[in-house]
N, C-alpha and C positions, 0 to 999 in steps of 0.2 A: 459569476464565472470564477472558476478556480481550476487548478491543475491537480490531477491525481496521477502520480507516477506509478503505473502498474508494472509488475515484474521488476521491481527495483533491485532486488538481489535474490540469491538463493542460499538457503541453509538447509541441509537435510533434516527432516523432521525427527529422525531417530538420533540425531547428533546436534541439537540446537546450540550447544555451547562451542562448537567447533567453528572453523573458518567460514566467513561469509564470502560468497562468490558473486562478483559483479559482472555477469556475462555481457551486459550491454553498456558497460562503462559506469562510472559513478558520478552522481551530481547533476545529471541531465535535467531533472525536474527543477532543481534549485536554480540552475543557470537560466532555464526558460522563464521561471518565475521572476528572476531579477531582470532579465532582458525586457520583458513585457509588462512588468509591474502588476503581475497577476499572482494572487496568493497560492502557495503550494499547500494544498489541503492535506495531503497524505502521501506516504510512500507505502505501497502494498507489495510484500515480498512474493516470490514464486514459491509454490508448494507442490511437491510431486503428487499430492492426493487431490488437488483442486478439480481436475477434469472428472475423475471418478465420482467425487462427492457431488458435483453439480449435475453430472449425467444421471445419477441415481436419485436426485432430489433431496439429498440429505444436507441441505445448506447449513443447518445448525452445527454440523460436524466440522465446518471450516474453523470454528472458533475454538476447537480443541488444540489447534496449533497456536502457540503463544505469539509467534511473529505475525501471523495473519490477524489474530485477535487485536494485537496492538495496532496494526496498520488501520483496521477498520475503526477502532476506538479513536485514533488520531484523526481519521476522516470525519467522524461525527463531531469531534471537538473543533476541527477546522471549519466545518460548515456553520456551527453555532457561533464561533467567535468572529467569523467573517460574514455573517448573514446580511449585514447592511451593505457591504461592498458587493456581495453576490447578487443582491436584488437589482442594483443598478444605480 
């Protein structure tokens, strides 16, 4: 069992070095993790292209966005590093 904080923040794909927008607040996944002692596996950002990419079946294109790629890389690392705790 682990927490994946989806839609953690938004940064426009065309301007990835600009401001990060936390539409739903900041740190909710971490607070939940600390409250229930469940590992926070990853924080996945919002991307304006995700719906189109998923609807057209071009899932590999998700990883062209550095923030999304980093989020999924961290998810895989979190699963691997917490696999004993995740099994039960």
